[in-house]
N, C-alpha and C positions, 0 to 999 in steps of 0.2 A: 276289865282288869283284874276284878274278884268280884265273884257271885256268891253266895251262898245262901241256900234255900230251908227253910224252920216248917216241922211242923210240930201241933201240938193238939192231940183231939182229932177232928177234924177240919181242923183250920192251916192254912197256911202263911207262910211268908218270905221275902224276898229281900236280902239286907247285902246292898252291892256299894262298891265304887268303882265309878267311871272315868275316863279324863272326859272331858268338853269338847267341843271342836276350839271354843276359845280358849284354851290351854290351863284352863280348872280344873280341880277336881271335885265330883259329887258323891255324898253318901246319901244315896237312898233304902228305904227303909218303905216295902210295900208289901199291905197286906191284901191277898190274895179276893179277900171277901167281900175289900170295898176300897177297892186300887184309887178312889180319890181321896183316901185317908194318909194317902202316902206322904211321909216327912223326907224334904228334899237338905243335908247340910252341905254348903259348899266351903272350898278348902284350894287353900292356893297352893299347897304343894302333896304328895302322895301321901310321904311320913302320918302327918296329922289325918289328914282323911283315915288310913289304914289302920292307925291307934285306935280311932274314935265308932272305925268299923271293929276291932278287938275289941273295945269295952261296951259296945252294944251288945255282942256277939256272947258275951260274956254273962250280962244282966239277963238277955233270952233264955241260955240254958238254966241260970238259979232260979227261973219261975216256970220250968219244967218243956221249955223248947227243945227240942231234938234237931241239929243237923243233919239232913239227910242228902246234900252233896253241894 
């Protein structure tokens, strides 16, 4: 549904919102250097999930991450 890739120095991470097969939404933040440290937040609807994605994207930019796509 929505996937943004961020980079900082030699690191990258993905922040994404996706619809699950059960009809709920998940926000996932996946650090590419250690995918086992991925964080998943469930949401009942898209608005809350997208708002949370926007919050996380803002926080990432504030600490020096750049959205590359």
